[in-house]
C-alpha positions as CSV (number, residue, x, y, z in Angstrom):
1,M,-9.7,-14.2,9.6
2,I,-8.8,-11.4,7.3
3,K,-11.7,-10.7,4.9
4,K,-10.4,-7.6,3.0
5,I,-7.1,-5.7,2.5
6,E,-7.6,-2.1,1.3
7,C,-4.0,-1.0,1.0
8,V,-0.5,-2.5,1.0
9,S,2.6,-0.4,1.3
10,V,5.9,-1.7,-0.1
11,F,9.3,-0.1,0.6
12,T,11.7,0.0,-2.3
13,R,15.2,1.3,-2.8
14,D,14.5,1.6,-6.6
15,L,11.3,3.5,-7.0
16,A,11.6,4.0,-10.7
17,G,12.4,0.3,-11.3
18,S,9.5,-0.8,-9.0
19,T,7.1,1.6,-10.8
20,A,8.3,0.2,-14.2
21,F,7.8,-3.4,-12.9
22,C,4.2,-2.6,-11.9
23,A,3.6,-1.0,-15.3
24,A,4.9,-4.2,-16.9
25,L,2.3,-6.1,-14.9
26,G,-0.5,-3.9,-16.4
27,M,-0.8,-1.4,-13.5
28,K,-1.1,2.3,-14.1
29,E,0.4,5.1,-11.9
30,T,-2.7,7.0,-10.6
31,W,-1.0,9.3,-8.1
32,R,2.4,10.4,-6.8
33,I,3.5,12.5,-3.8
34,D,7.0,13.9,-3.7
35,R,8.3,15.8,-0.6
36,S,11.6,16.9,0.7
37,N,12.4,15.5,4.2
38,G,14.6,18.6,4.9
39,A,17.9,16.7,4.4
40,D,18.1,17.1,0.6
41,V,16.3,13.8,0.2
42,T,13.0,13.5,-1.7
43,V,10.6,11.1,-0.1
44,S,8.1,9.7,-2.6
45,L,4.9,7.7,-2.5
46,V,3.5,6.2,-5.7
47,G,0.1,4.6,-6.2
48,P,-0.1,2.2,-9.0
49,K,-3.6,0.9,-9.7
50,F,-4.4,-2.7,-10.5
51,P,-6.5,-3.4,-13.6
52,D,-9.4,-4.7,-11.4
53,A,-10.8,-1.5,-9.9
54,A,-12.2,-3.5,-6.9
55,S,-8.6,-4.6,-6.0
56,A,-6.6,-3.4,-3.0
57,E,-4.4,-0.3,-3.4
58,L,-0.7,-0.7,-3.6
59,V,1.6,2.1,-2.4
60,L,5.3,2.2,-3.3
61,S,7.6,4.2,-1.0
62,N,11.3,5.0,-1.1
63,N,11.3,5.7,2.6
64,S,11.0,2.8,5.1
65,D,10.0,5.2,7.9
66,V,6.7,6.4,6.3
67,P,4.0,5.6,8.9
68,F,0.9,3.9,7.8
69,T,-2.2,3.5,10.0
70,V,-3.8,0.1,10.2
71,S,-7.4,0.0,11.3
72,V,-8.7,-3.4,12.5
73,Q,-12.3,-3.9,13.7
74,P,-12.5,-7.4,15.1
75,K,-15.8,-9.0,15.6
76,P,-16.5,-10.0,19.3
77,F,-15.4,-13.5,20.2
78,R,-18.4,-15.6,21.1
79,G,-16.5,-18.7,22.3
80,C,-15.9,-22.1,20.8
81,G,-18.9,-23.8,19.3
82,S,-21.2,-20.8,19.7
83,R,-23.2,-19.6,16.7
84,A,-23.0,-16.0,15.7
């Protein structure tokens, strides 16, 4: 069972439009990283913040190859019918 999501990354071909859509939903851009990938293309990550500060973080990216690390720490399985 998933109990918490801290970050969700979404690829978009239209970063400006996606950022404007998030703003229309009440989110505010809190950070942005723009870097050249060496082929005259700017790779950008944008972090719009949800109004609820305890909410997960959303990351918009215009590059589908941006690697994100997922850390999962499952609880040990104790078998069917056992009490944890």
